[in-house]
C-alpha positions, -999 to +999 in steps of 0.1 A: +501+191+765+464+194+764+443+171+743+417+187+722+382+173+724+382+162+688+415+146+678+410+155+641+408+192+648+443+192+660+457+178+628+460+199+596+439+187+567+452+189+532+427+205+507+421+188+474+427+208+442+407+185+420+438+170+402+451+150+431+431+128+454+425+141+489+446+124+515+433+117+549+464+123+570+449+105+601+440+073+584+467+074+557+441+063+531+438+079+497+402+089+489+392+094+452+362+111+438+339+085+423+321+109+398+338+114+364+349+149+356+328+173+336+351+168+306+347+130+307+309+134+310+309+158+280+330+134+259+307+105+268+276+126+259+292+137+226+299+100+217+263+091+225+250+120+205+271+110+175+258+074+178+222+086+179+228+109+150+243+081+130+214+058+139+189+085+129+207+091+095+206+053+088+169+051+098+161+081+076+180+066+046+162+033+051+128+049+052+136+068+020+146+035+004+113+019+015+093+049+002+112+048-031+107+010-035+070+014-027+066+041-053+084+019-079+061-011-070+030+011-074+043+024-107+049-011-119+014-022-107-002+006-126+019-001-157+014-039-158-021-041-142-037-054-174-009-078-182-028-109-171-060-099-188-041-090-220-025-124-220-060-140-219-071-118-248-043-130-270-060-164-275-092-145-286-072-124-311-055-156-324-088-173-330-103-142-348-072-140-370-074-178-378-111-173-387-103-145-411-073-164-426-094-195-435-099-197-473-130-219-475-156-209-450-192-219-447-217-199-427-220-228-402-182-231-399-178-194-395-206-193-369-191-222-348-157-204-349-173-172-336-191-191-309-158-207-298-141-174-298-169-159-277-164-187-252-127-179-250-136-142-244-162-151-217-136-173-200-110-145-200-136-122-185-145-147-157-108-152-149-103-115-144-135-107-124-152-089-154-189-095-149-217-088-175-247-067-163-279-076-182-307-060-161-338-068-182-368-069-158-347-056-128-354-024-109-336+005-123-303+011-104-286+045-112-253+031-099-253+003-125-276+015-153-279+045-175-315+052-186-317+068-220-355+068-223-387+061-204-414+041-222-449+031-216-450-005-204-472-030-185-442-035-162-439-018-128-426+018-129-388+022-129-383-013-142-358-020-169-378-028-200-351-029-227-314-033-225-297-015-254-262-022-243-250-046-215-230-031-187-199-046-170-185-047-135-149-053-127-144-066-092-179-053-082-170-018-096-189-004-126-167-005-156-195+005-180-232+011-170-259-008-189-278+015-214-315+008-207-350+019-213-372+022-182-409+018-177-428+051-170-448+056-139-485+051-146 
């Protein structure tokens, strides 16, 4: 009997059909494929896709909830923005009502009551960053003043000569410009 040069060429090799592991007839060892089948890979990918889709839906719902809560907070802030200031003004209203309800009033008593009420109002303004603008003698500023007339004056041109109505700023923003008369250029 002649020996072939390669001993494995003489032995028949069993072909694998994919369902059963290939058997090496020489070594007698079973050799399995280490890669999962396409069906298993597909199932794994479907599960991952479902997990990602679920996470995306949850994130979308959470962002909608955050957006809705933010809109509600903004709505409440707009609705109740003056609440603190209104609370401060209640004391002023109470003082005015008390002054009107007093039976026996003297001019001096009435005047002192009005002065105290004005102090309460000024305190409420200060607590709420409402600042009075009284620009007499200042340079005219079109952002803070509204000129209704120009008058002859000894003051420098474009200087506020007369304040007809004080202006007000709230948090450094013009709430009402001061109505003023300005010096004419010479």
